C-alpha positions as CSV (number, residue, x, y, z in Angstrom):
1,M,125.4,98.7,126.8
2,K,124.8,97.7,130.4
3,S,121.1,97.3,129.7
4,V,121.8,94.8,126.9
5,L,124.3,93.0,129.1
6,S,121.9,92.7,132.0
7,R,119.4,91.1,129.6
8,V,122.0,88.6,128.5
9,V,122.6,87.6,132.1
10,A,118.9,87.2,132.6
11,L,118.8,84.8,129.6
12,V,121.8,82.9,131.1
13,A,120.1,82.6,134.5
14,V,116.9,81.1,133.2
15,V,118.7,78.8,130.8
16,A,120.6,77.5,133.8
17,A,117.3,76.8,135.6
18,A,115.8,75.2,132.5
19,A,118.8,73.1,132.0
20,L,118.8,71.6,135.5
21,G,118.9,68.2,133.9
22,Y,122.6,68.6,133.4
23,F,123.2,69.5,137.0
24,Y,122.2,66.1,138.4
25,L,124.2,64.2,135.9
26,S,127.2,63.9,138.1
27,G,128.6,61.1,140.3
28,E,126.8,57.8,139.9
29,E,124.1,59.4,137.7
30,A,126.6,60.3,135.1
31,K,127.4,56.6,134.5
32,V,125.5,55.2,131.5
33,P,124.3,51.6,131.5
34,E,125.8,49.3,128.9
35,S,122.6,49.2,126.9
36,T,122.3,53.0,126.5
37,S,123.9,54.7,123.6
38,V,125.1,58.4,123.7
39,A,125.8,60.4,120.6
40,A,129.5,61.2,120.3
41,P,130.4,64.9,120.5
42,N,130.7,66.6,117.1
43,P,134.0,68.6,117.0
44,E,132.7,70.8,114.2
45,P,130.6,73.9,115.0
46,A,128.5,73.1,111.9
47,P,124.9,72.1,112.2
48,V,124.3,69.1,114.4
49,L,121.2,66.9,114.4
50,E,121.1,65.5,117.9
51,Q,117.9,63.7,117.5
52,G,116.2,65.4,114.7
53,P,112.5,65.4,114.0
54,Q,112.1,62.2,116.0
55,A,112.7,64.1,119.2
56,S,109.9,66.5,118.7
57,G,107.3,64.3,116.8
58,E,105.6,65.5,113.7
59,I,106.7,68.9,112.4
60,E,104.0,71.4,111.8
61,S,104.6,74.2,109.3
62,A,101.8,76.5,110.7
63,I,103.2,79.1,113.2
64,R,101.2,78.9,116.5
65,H,103.1,81.5,118.6
66,P,104.7,84.1,116.4
67,I,107.5,85.8,118.2
68,E,106.0,89.3,117.4
69,S,103.2,88.5,119.9
70,A,105.6,88.1,122.8
71,G,104.5,90.2,125.7
72,T,107.5,92.6,125.6
73,A,109.1,94.7,123.0
74,A,112.6,94.1,121.6
75,D,115.1,96.9,121.2
76,A,114.7,97.6,117.5
77,S,117.7,99.9,117.5
78,A,120.1,97.1,118.4
79,P,120.1,94.4,115.7
80,P,121.1,90.9,116.7
81,P,124.8,90.1,116.4
82,A,126.0,87.4,114.1
83,L,125.9,83.9,115.6
84,P,129.7,83.8,116.3
85,E,129.6,87.2,117.9
86,S,126.8,86.2,120.3
87,D,129.2,84.1,122.3
88,A,131.4,87.2,122.9
89,L,128.3,89.1,124.1
90,V,127.5,86.4,126.6
91,T,131.1,86.2,127.8
92,E,131.2,90.0,128.2
93,A,127.9,90.0,130.2
94,L,129.1,87.3,132.6
95,A,132.5,89.0,133.1
96,S,131.0,92.5,133.6
97,L,128.0,91.8,135.8
98,I,128.6,88.6,137.7
99,A,131.4,89.1,140.3
100,D,131.3,85.5,141.5
101,T,133.8,83.8,139.2
102,G,132.7,80.4,140.4
103,L,129.2,81.1,139.2
104,R,130.4,82.3,135.8
105,E,132.4,79.2,135.4
106,L,129.2,77.1,135.5
107,F,128.4,78.1,132.0
108,I,129.8,76.9,128.7
109,V,129.5,80.0,126.5
110,Q,131.1,78.5,123.3
111,D,128.4,78.0,120.8
112,F,125.9,79.0,123.4
113,I,122.7,79.6,121.4
114,R,123.1,76.3,119.7
115,R,123.5,74.6,123.0
116,I,120.3,76.2,124.2
117,V,118.3,75.2,121.2
118,V,119.6,71.6,121.4
119,T,118.8,71.4,125.1
120,V,115.3,72.7,124.7
121,D,114.6,70.4,121.8
122,N,115.7,67.3,123.6
123,L,114.0,67.9,127.0
124,P,110.8,66.0,125.9
125,G,113.0,63.0,124.7
126,E,114.5,60.1,126.5
127,Q,118.0,61.5,126.8
128,L,119.9,64.8,126.9
129,P,123.0,65.1,124.8
130,L,125.6,66.0,127.4
131,S,128.1,67.2,124.8
132,R,125.7,70.1,124.0
133,S,125.0,71.2,127.6
134,P,125.1,75.0,128.1
135,V,126.1,74.4,131.7
136,K,128.5,72.3,133.7
137,P,127.2,69.6,136.2
138,A,126.6,70.6,139.8
139,V,129.4,70.0,142.3
140,G,128.9,66.9,144.3
141,A,127.4,63.5,143.7
142,F,123.8,62.5,143.4
143,T,122.8,61.3,146.9
144,V,120.5,58.5,148.0
145,S,119.3,57.2,151.4
146,T,119.2,53.5,152.1
147,E,116.5,52.4,154.5
148,L,115.3,49.0,155.6
149,D,112.5,49.1,153.0
150,G,114.6,50.3,150.1
151,T,116.7,53.0,148.5
152,F,115.3,56.5,148.0
153,I,116.4,59.9,146.6
154,S,117.9,61.7,149.6
155,P,116.1,64.9,150.6
156,E,119.5,66.5,150.9
157,N,120.0,66.1,147.1
158,A,117.6,69.1,146.5
159,A,120.1,71.4,148.1
160,R,122.4,71.1,145.1
161,Y,119.9,72.9,142.9
162,R,118.6,75.6,145.1
163,P,121.2,78.3,144.1
164,Y,120.2,77.9,140.5
165,V,116.5,78.1,141.2
166,A,117.0,81.2,143.3
167,L,119.0,82.7,140.5
168,A,116.2,82.1,138.1
169,E,113.7,83.7,140.5
170,A,115.9,86.8,140.6
171,V,115.6,87.3,136.9
172,D,113.2,89.8,135.4
173,S,111.2,87.7,133.0
174,R,110.3,90.6,130.7
175,S,114.0,91.5,130.3
176,L,114.7,87.9,129.5
177,V,112.1,87.7,126.8
178,A,113.1,91.1,125.4
179,L,116.6,89.7,124.7
180,Y,115.1,86.5,123.4
181,V,113.0,88.5,120.9
182,R,116.0,90.5,119.8
183,L,118.1,87.4,119.3
184,Y,115.3,85.3,117.9
185,P,116.6,85.1,114.3
186,L,119.7,83.3,115.7
187,F,117.6,80.8,117.6
188,Q,115.4,80.2,114.5
189,S,118.4,79.7,112.1
190,V,120.0,77.2,114.5
191,Y,116.8,75.3,114.9
192,Q,116.4,75.0,111.1
193,E,120.0,73.9,110.7
194,L,119.3,71.1,113.2
195,G,116.9,69.5,110.8
196,Y,113.7,71.5,111.1
197,P,113.6,73.7,107.9
198,D,109.8,74.2,108.1
199,A,109.4,74.5,111.9
200,Y,109.3,77.5,114.2
201,F,111.5,77.4,117.3
202,N,109.3,79.6,119.5
203,D,106.5,77.1,119.0
204,R,108.9,74.3,120.1
205,L,109.9,76.4,123.1
206,V,106.3,76.9,124.2
207,A,105.5,73.2,123.7
208,V,108.5,72.2,125.8
209,L,107.6,74.7,128.5
210,D,104.1,73.2,128.6
211,H,105.7,69.7,128.8
212,L,107.8,70.7,131.8
213,L,104.9,72.4,133.5
214,A,102.9,69.1,133.1
215,A,105.5,67.1,135.1
216,P,103.8,65.3,137.9
217,E,104.3,66.7,141.4
218,V,105.7,63.9,143.6
219,T,105.9,64.7,147.3
220,R,106.3,61.2,148.7
221,P,109.8,59.6,149.0
222,I,110.9,58.3,145.6
223,R,112.0,54.7,145.7
224,L,115.0,53.8,143.4
225,V,116.3,50.6,141.9
226,Q,119.8,49.9,140.6
227,P,119.6,47.2,137.9
228,K,123.1,47.9,136.6
229,V,125.1,51.0,137.3
230,R,122.6,53.9,137.0
231,Y,119.8,54.4,139.5
232,R,116.3,54.3,138.1
233,F,112.8,55.0,139.4
234,E,111.2,51.9,140.8
235,D,107.8,53.3,139.7
236,S,107.5,52.4,136.0
237,R,105.2,55.4,135.4
238,L,107.9,57.7,136.6
239,E,110.7,55.9,134.7
240,A,108.7,56.2,131.5
241,L,108.7,60.0,131.8
242,S,110.8,62.2,129.5
243,A,114.3,63.4,130.5
244,G,112.8,66.9,131.2
245,Q,110.0,65.7,133.4
246,K,112.4,63.4,135.3
247,I,114.5,66.5,136.0
248,M,111.5,68.3,137.5
249,I,111.0,65.3,139.9
250,R,114.7,64.8,140.8
251,I,115.3,68.4,141.8
252,G,112.7,68.0,144.6
253,P,109.1,69.2,145.0
254,D,109.9,72.6,146.5
255,N,112.5,73.4,143.8
256,A,110.1,72.2,141.1
257,R,107.3,74.4,142.3
258,R,109.5,77.5,142.4
259,L,111.0,76.7,138.9
260,K,107.5,76.1,137.5
261,A,106.4,79.5,138.7
262,K,109.2,81.1,136.7
263,L,108.6,78.9,133.7
264,R,104.9,80.0,133.7
265,E,105.9,83.6,133.6
266,I,108.2,83.0,130.7
267,R,105.7,80.9,128.9
268,T,103.0,83.6,129.2
269,L,105.4,86.2,127.6
270,V,106.8,84.1,124.7
271,A,103.3,82.7,123.8
272,G,101.3,85.8,124.4
273,Q,98.9,83.9,126.7
274,A,99.0,82.0,129.9
275,P,99.3,78.2,130.0
276,A,96.2,76.1,130.5
277,N,95.7,74.8,134.0
């Protein structure tokens, strides 16, 4: 049982890293400009279409990355639990193997697999549905530095994300993917319920990982503007990036490099091949 629990914790750790977009949405960045609309939380646990096919572009019926080709074997003797029972498995894993209660409290385990699927699907879009976050925002506010020549993202802001990146680095990628393969029927069923009856979630996951890995690496100070309430990138090319790629920029270049290294490992395992350079 402990082996299974350790794999759940591995899954949670990498999800935390992949969902860093929710960590910076605190303080002033959590404020939404008047012109931006955010989907209201759905109180029902039934299927929710956050953005639907529009978020992922054209749906393809052909499977590109069958889960059977993942670079690790699932435990065939342990069938996946029912979707409602999967939350209990995550909760048990966190309570049994993570002594730091503060760290456990970062996660929102209710409807956890659905939250992961919705987060992954929306990372290449313009906005992340905060009501479906699998994690809570990081403590502290988004910090900026004001200089004579403008306002910039403060270098100190990256410190808010380092513990989560370090946690992701400590995860064994093969154990993570082994659990993912075992629970894959749940991921697939949730993805279909969200409005993709003919699509394959693992293909979507690989595409999103490639999208995050393609985020530009910005080492220079990033200038910000504040037209209303929320800060935005002054560089229109950066501002036009997806929510997921903006995350990779906002967390800082060192965090982004470390996180990309972990995402490449996972991508290689779930796709059965390394990402293209």
